[in-house]
C-alpha positions, 0 to 999 in steps of 0.5 A, spaced: 500 500 500 503 505 497 502 511 501 496 511 505 494 517 509 488 517 514 485 524 516 480 523 522 475 528 523 471 529 529 465 534 529 458 534 531 455 538 538 455 532 543 455 526 538 461 524 535 463 522 528 468 520 525 471 520 517 476 518 513 479 522 507 483 517 503 489 519 500 491 518 495 485 516 491 486 510 486 492 506 490 491 499 493 487 499 499 484 495 505 477 496 508 473 492 514 466 492 514 460 488 513 458 485 506 451 487 504 447 486 498 443 492 497 436 493 494 436 499 490 433 503 484 436 505 477 434 508 472 431 513 469 430 516 477 434 512 481 429 513 485 429 521 487 423 523 484 417 519 486 413 520 481 418 515 476 419 511 482 414 506 479 417 505 472 424 506 476 428 499 475 428 494 481 437 493 482 441 490 487 448 491 488 454 489 492 456 494 498 461 494 504 457 497 509 463 501 514 463 503 522 465 509 520 465 514 514 470 514 508 471 519 503 477 522 497 479 528 496 474 532 491 473 539 488 465 540 487 463 545 480 460 549 486 459 550 493 451 547 492 453 541 489 458 539 494 454 534 498 451 530 492 459 530 488 464 530 494 459 527 499 463 521 504 459 514 506 458 508 510 456 503 503 462 502 498 458 500 493 463 494 491 464 491 484 468 485 481 473 485 475 470 482 469 473 475 467 474 468 471 476 471 477 469 474 478 465 468 479 470 465 483 469 472 487 463 472 487 461 465 490 466 467 495 462 473 497 455 470 496 458 464 503 460 472 506 453 476 505 451 480 512 459 477 515 465 482 518 470 481 511 476 485 509 476 487 502 482 489 498 481 493 492 482 502 490 477 506 492 474 511 486 469 517 487 463 516 483 463 520 477 455 518 474 448 516 478 449 509 475 455 509 481 450 509 487 454 510 493 458 518 493 465 512 494 465 505 490 472 500 490 474 496 485 475 489 488 482 485 487 481 480 493 475 479 499 476 475 505 471 474 511 475 477 518 478 474 523 
């Protein structure tokens, strides 16, 4: 793992919340959390517009539920878009690379749903709504957390 630096920010009045900012982006990292299959809305409105919920595709995607928020460095196009474009998340969408290795990893992952796991991969900032979460991960390996 090349030069990962975690910056922990504490805040919010009487309650404490932690957030990790991962530097640099697109480098191998290991995260621990609970493996989930999340049910959500897909296109055309991604469940954001009540008028299209009946038309929006229902999708399932792999996700890692983290104990604290994670984010990546980001410069929003405007201050109003900061939360949408640069927001943090406790739920990282997981993508398995295409190929024969994918079948093995997805089979392995199916046996680990709702369990604590360790996932190795590269984090990326969302560039389109299809990514579902502000931060997603290209998975290189997955194991049960000891």
